DRENRO-984569 format. One record per atom (N, C-alpha, C): x, y, z. Coordinates in steps of 0.1 Angstrom, whole numbers, plus 5000, padded with zeros to 4 digits. Layout:
BEGIN
XYZ...
//
This chain:
BEGIN
510550534772510250394770509950324783509050224782508650154793508750004791508649924802508549784801507149744798506949674787505549644783504849554793505649454798505049364808505149434822504049474827503949534840503949434852503249324850503149224861502949094854503548984860503248854856503348764868502348674870502348584882503448484881503948444893505048344893504448204894503148194894502548064893501248064886500747954881499547954873498347924883497147974879495947944887495447804885494347774891493847634890493447594876493247684867492947654853494147644844495347644850496547644842496847764834496347884839496548014833497348104842498248184836499148274843498648414841498148484851497748624850498948714846498548814837499648904832498949034829499749144831499349284829500349344819499749404808500649454798500249594795501349684793501149814788500949814773499749834768499449824754499949934746499750064751500150184744500250294754500950404749501050524757500150624752499350694761498450804758499350924756499151004745499951124743499251244748499851314757499251444762499651554753500851554748501351654739500751634725500051734720499351714707500251684695501551714697502551694686503351564688503151494699503851374702503351254695504251164690503851044683504750934688504350804685505350704687506250694674507150594674508050594663507450554649506150514650505450484637504650604632504750714640503950834636502550834641502250744651500850744656500750824669499650904669499350984681498150924687498250874699497150814706496350914715495150944711494351034718493450964728493451014741492750944752491250924748490651024742489251014739488950894730489750884720489450774710489850634716490850634724491250504731490150464740489550554747488350524756487250464748487050524736485950474727486150334723487350284722487650154717488050054728488050104740488650024751487849894753486549884751485749764753486149654743486849684732487149584722488349504727489049544738490149474744489649344750488449344756487849234762487749114753488349004756488348884747489348884736490148994736491249004725492348904727492748834716493748734718495148794720495948724728497348754730498148644722498848694712499348604702500948594702501448494694502848484693503248414681504148464673504848404662506148344667506248214668507348154674508548154665509748174671510948174664511648044664511147954672511847814673510747714675511147584671510147474671509747434686510547464696510147434709509247534715508847634707507847734711508247804725509447844725509947914737510148064735510348104722510748244720509848304709509348424712508448484702509348564691508648594680509348674670508548794666507548784657506848904653505348874654504548944645503148924645502648794638503448754628502948634621502048674610502048794605501148834594501548774581500548704575500948634562500248704550499348794552498648854541497148894545496248874535494848914537493948824529492748824533491648754525490648854521489848834511488848924507487548844507486548904515485248834516484348854503483148804504482248814492481848964489482049044499481649184497482849274492484049204490485249274486485949344498485649304510486249364522487549284525488649354527489849294530490049264545490449144548490649094562492049044563492849094573494249054575494148914581495248834578495348694584496748684589496848614601498048584608498248434609498548374598498648224599499948174605500848264607502148214613502148244628501048284634500948314648499948224655500148204668499248124676498748204688497448174692496848244704497448174716498148244724498848194736498148254749497148334747496548394759495348474755494648534765493448614762493448734772492848844767492648964776491248964781491049004794489749004800489249154801490149244802489749384804490949484801490649614801491749714799491349834807492349904812492050034819493150124816492850254816493850364814494450394828495750384830496350404843497550484842497950544853499250624854500350524859501350504850502450424854503750494852504850434855506150494853506950424842507650504834508450454823509850414829510750374821512050324826512850444832512450564828513150684834512550734847511450664851510850704864509850814862509550854849508550954847507150894846506150964852504750914852504150944838503450844832502750854820501450784821500550824812499250754811499350644800498850524803498950414794497750334794497450264783496350164783496950034787496449984798496949854804495949744802496349634796495549524794495749414805494649354810494749254820494249124814495049014814494648894809495448774814495748674806496448564811497148484799498148414802498848324793498448174796498448094785498047954787499347874790499547864803500847794808500847654804499747584805499747434802500147404788499747494779500047474765501347534760501847644767503047704763503947734775504347634782505147654794506547724792507147684781508447744778508347894774507247924767507048064764506848144777506048094786505748164799507048184806507848084806509148094813510048194807510048204793510748304786510348444790508948464790508448594794508848634808508748534817509148564831510548614832511448544825512848584825513048714819512448734808512548864801511948984809510848954816510249054825511149094836511948994841512849024852513949124848514349124836515349224831514749324822513449334821512749444813513049434798513049314792513349304778512349224771511049244774509949184767509149294760508849284747508149384740506749324736505849414734504549364729504049464718503149414710502649494699501149484698500449604699499049604698498649614683497549544680497049544666495649604666495449694657494149764655493649744641492349754639491749744626490449824626489949854614488749934613487549854616486349924617485149854620484549804607483649704608483049644596482149744589481449834596480649934589481450024581482750034584483750114576484550034567484049914563484849824555486149784560486249774574487449734581488549844579488149964575489150074573489250154586490450184591490650274602490350414598489550484606489250624603490150714612490950794605491850884612491351024613491651084624491351224626492151314616491551394608492151474598492851394587492451264586492951184575494251114578494751034569495950954571497151034568498151034577499451104574500551014580501450974572502450874576503250924588503551054589504351114599503651154612502351184610501551224622500051194619499551084626498151044624497550994637496351024639495650984651494450904648494550764650493350674648492150724656490950734650489850794656488750684658488450614647487350504648488050374644488150284654488850164652488550064663489049944663488949854674490249784676490549744688491749664691491449514688492349454679492049324674492949214680494149254685495049154690496349224696497049144703498349184708499349074707500549104702501549004700502749024709503348914714504548914721505748914711506749004714507849024704509149004711510148964703511548964707512349054698511649104688512349204679512349344685513149424680513249564685511949634682511249694692510049764690510149894682509149934675509150064668508350164676507750124687507050214696507650204709507950324715508550324728507650264739506350274738505450224748504950084744504650064731504149934727504249944711504649834705504749824691503249824686502949894675501549894670501549854655500749754653500549714639499249764634499149854625497949904619497449804608496149774608495649694598494449774591494849834581493849914574494149904559493449814553493649784539492549854530492949904519491949974511491149874503489949904500489049814493489449834478489549714471489949724457488749774448489149844438488149894428487649784419486549824413485949724403486849684392487649784388488649764378489649664382490149674395491149584400490549444402489349444406488649314408488549234395488249314384488149254371489449204366490549284369491849244365492249114372491849104385492248984393491548864387490248884383489548774378490048724364490848814358491348774344492648694345493148674358494348594359494148454353494948414344494848284339495848194346495848064343496647964350498147994349498548034337499948064335500448174344499648284344499948404352500048364367499048284370498948244384500248164388500648074380501847994382503048084384503148184374504348274375504348354388503148394392503048474405503448384416502948254416503248164426504648134427505348114416506848084416507548204422507148324417507848444422507648454437506448424442506148434456506948334464507048214459507748104466509248144467509748204456511148244456511448354467510448444467510548554477510448494491509548394493509348334506510648264510511248194501512448114504513548214508513648324501514648424504514448484517513148514520512848574533513048464544512848334541513048234551514448224555515348234545516748224548517148344557516648464553516948584561516348564575515148504575514548484588515348384596515848274590516648184597517848244603518548334595519748394600519348484612518248554611517748644622517448564634516748444632516448364643517748314650518748274642519948224648520648334656520648464651521148574658520448594671519048584670518248604682518548494692518648374687518948264697520248284704521248334697522548364703522348474714521548574710521348684719520548624732519648544729518848484740519748394749520648324743521648244750522448334759522948444754523748534761522948594773521648634770520748684780520448584791520248454787520048354797521248334806522448344800523648344808523748454818523348574813523248684822522248664834521148604830520048584839520548484850521248374845521748274854522748334864523648424859524548494868523848584878522748644873522048734882521348644892520748534888520148444897521048394908522348364904523348314914523648424924523748554918524048664927522848684937521648674931520448694940520448584951520748454947520748354957521748374968522948434964523948464974523448574983522848674977522348784985521148734995520348644989519248584997519848515010520948445008521648375019522148475029522748585024523248685033522048745041521048775034519848835040519248745051519248615048518648515057519548515070520848515068521748515080521548645088521448755081521248885088519948885096518948825089517548825096517648735108518448625107518548535119519248615130520248695127520948775137520048875144519248945135518349045140517348975149516848855145515848785153516348755167517648705167518348665180518448795188518848905182519049025189517749075195516649065188515349105193514949015205515248885204514948795215515748835228517048865226517948905237517449035243517049135234516549255239515249245247514349155242513049125249513349065263514348975263514648905276515149015286516049105281516549205290515449305294514549335285513449425288512549355299512349225298511549155308512249155321513649135321514349135334514349275340514449375331514349515336513049545343511949495336510649515341510449445354510949325356510849255369511549325380512849375376513549455386512849585390512249645380511549775383510349745392509649625390508549585399509049565413510149495414510749475428511149605435511749685427512149825432510949905437509949895428508749975431508049915443508049785444507449715456508149755469509549755468510349795480510149935483510050025473509850165475508450195481507450115477506150135482506150095497506749985500506849935514507550045523508650105517509350205524508450325527507650365517506750475518505650445528505150325529504150285539504750295553505950255554506650265567506850415571507150495560507350635563506050695568504850655563503650705568503450665582503750535586503550495600504450575609505750595605506650665613506250815615505750865604505351005605504151035614503250925615501950945622501950875636503150815640503150725652502850805664503250935664503051025676501651075678500851045668499451095669498550985674497551015682496650915687495650885676494850775678493850735668492750845667492550905678491451015678491951135670493251165672493851275664493951245649494251125646494351085632492951065625491851065633490551045627490151145617490651275619490251375609490851355595491951275594492651245582492551105578491651035584491450885581491350855567490450925560490150895545491350925537492051035540493251075533494350975534494550915547495550815549495250695541493950645542493550525534493850545519493350655514493550685500495050685496495850745504497350745501497950605501497550525511498050385511497550305499496350325495495850255484496550295471496850425470497650465458499050415458499650405470501050345470500950205466500050125471499949985468499649965453498950055447498650045432499750095423500750155428501850215420502550095413502850115399503550025391504950075388505250205390506550255387507050335399508350325400509050395412508750545411508750605399508550745397507150795402506250705403504950745407504850765422505950725430506050745444506750865449507150955439507951065442507251175450505951185449505151285456504551235470504951115474504351055486504751135498505951175499506451255511505651385513505451455502504651585503503251555507502651445503501351405507501251375522502351305526502351265541502451395549503251495544503351625551501951695551501251685540499951745540499051685550499051545552498251475561498651525576499951525578500451575592499951715595500051795585499551935586498051945590497351855583495851855585495551815600496351705604496151655618496451765628497651825626498151925635497252045636496752085624495852205624494552165632494152045631492952005638493152005653494351955657494751955671494752095676495452185669495552325673494152385674493252355665491952415665491152365677491352235681490752185693491252245705492652265705493252335717492652475719492552545708492052685709490652685713489852585708488452575713488352545728489252455732489252425747489652545755490752615751491152735758490052835758489352855747488252945747487152905756486852785756485752735766486252755780487552735783488052745797487952895801488252985792488153125796486753165799485853115791484453155793483953095806484452975810484052915823484652995834485853045833486553125843485853255845485453315834484753445835483453425843482753325839481453295846481653275861482753205865483053185879483353315886484153405880484453535886483253615889482353615879481053695880480353655892480353525895479553465907480253515920481553525921482253575932481953715935481853795925481553945927480253965934479253885929477953895935477953865950478753765955478853725969479453835977480353915971480954025979479954125984478954155977477954255981476754195987476754065990475554005996475254056010476254086019475954136032475454276032476054346022475654486021474154496017473854416009472454426003471454356012471954276022470954206030470154296039468954276042468154366050467654276062467454356073466854296085465454336087464654246085463254286086462654286100461954386104461354406117459854426115459254406126457754426125457454576124456354606118456054746116455654816129455254736138454854796151456054836160457254776156458454806164459054936159459655006168460355126164461755096160462155166151463455136146464355256149465455226155466455326158467555316148467655406140468655396129469955426134470155486146471455506152471955396161
//
């Protein structure tokens, strides 16, 4: 079973109409499943007739003069046109709304199970029936509003509904038909998904028509008296039923008022809790802001400390010695100044050590180069001294060729 009213607006639109969504009927997947009236709704045939929902009236037979509570369909009988085709009439009902479209959707019944249903989208005339709309809204809140879909045959079939495999009281599937109306109900539904009123009257035979034409005035009066007596009897029964329904409605209204009071109390509690949560969020934000400011100050102090650490670490080096790591030093200082979190300064000491190592390595390299150049210079000097040692030995005394030389 499901709640027939799926949605209803809490306010009317600019045209004085209240949008409403109604589950018109349940689509049966199980080929043996029917509603309580023995009707099996096949998706294929529902889709064939779905366009007839557009413009379909939403009706109500009122149970009270203030037009606040629905009763049934308001069916009063039928009329026969000139071709002998029977047409049902609902003279005890009023059109209180209209449907604009319908769609097959997957919805949940009251047990939480997903089912396919034909859902009608339309509106109620709030300006003309404000008490009825209020009644529907209250019933919707507690899931106690029923609806009843009305179908009838097509004109080409003399308004007769065509059933798949023929008519069977216990199991029948309407095949060729159209949706002709939907009524709001307060009586117990005979269909778990939506109450359905079938309108399929047989065409009278020529013999029956002839018999009807032979009614004389006396017979007509007798039939009229009998009918009036039956109507009066039904009216008394109807009045008793209305009284019982009104009592039930009064009881339900009391329950609704109690629920409304409980909801109001809960709303107050929720508002108080929301206020506390809002204040807590403000306090937390204030503390977060204070924490952020403190972290900025700590980071700033830590950065200053790290900059001092750089200066202390490099103070023993000359500007010339630091030239080799000039770009690294500048980059490190820029990174320290750009840091926004203390944790980002954790690796500064290791980077300072890397810079010192680079400077020291360059100094050592220069020293080694200087020592190497000194050794080369010294070697060159020694070679020059060796040559001077043999200079006298190698010197010759030149004499004239004409002079005699005594080697002894």
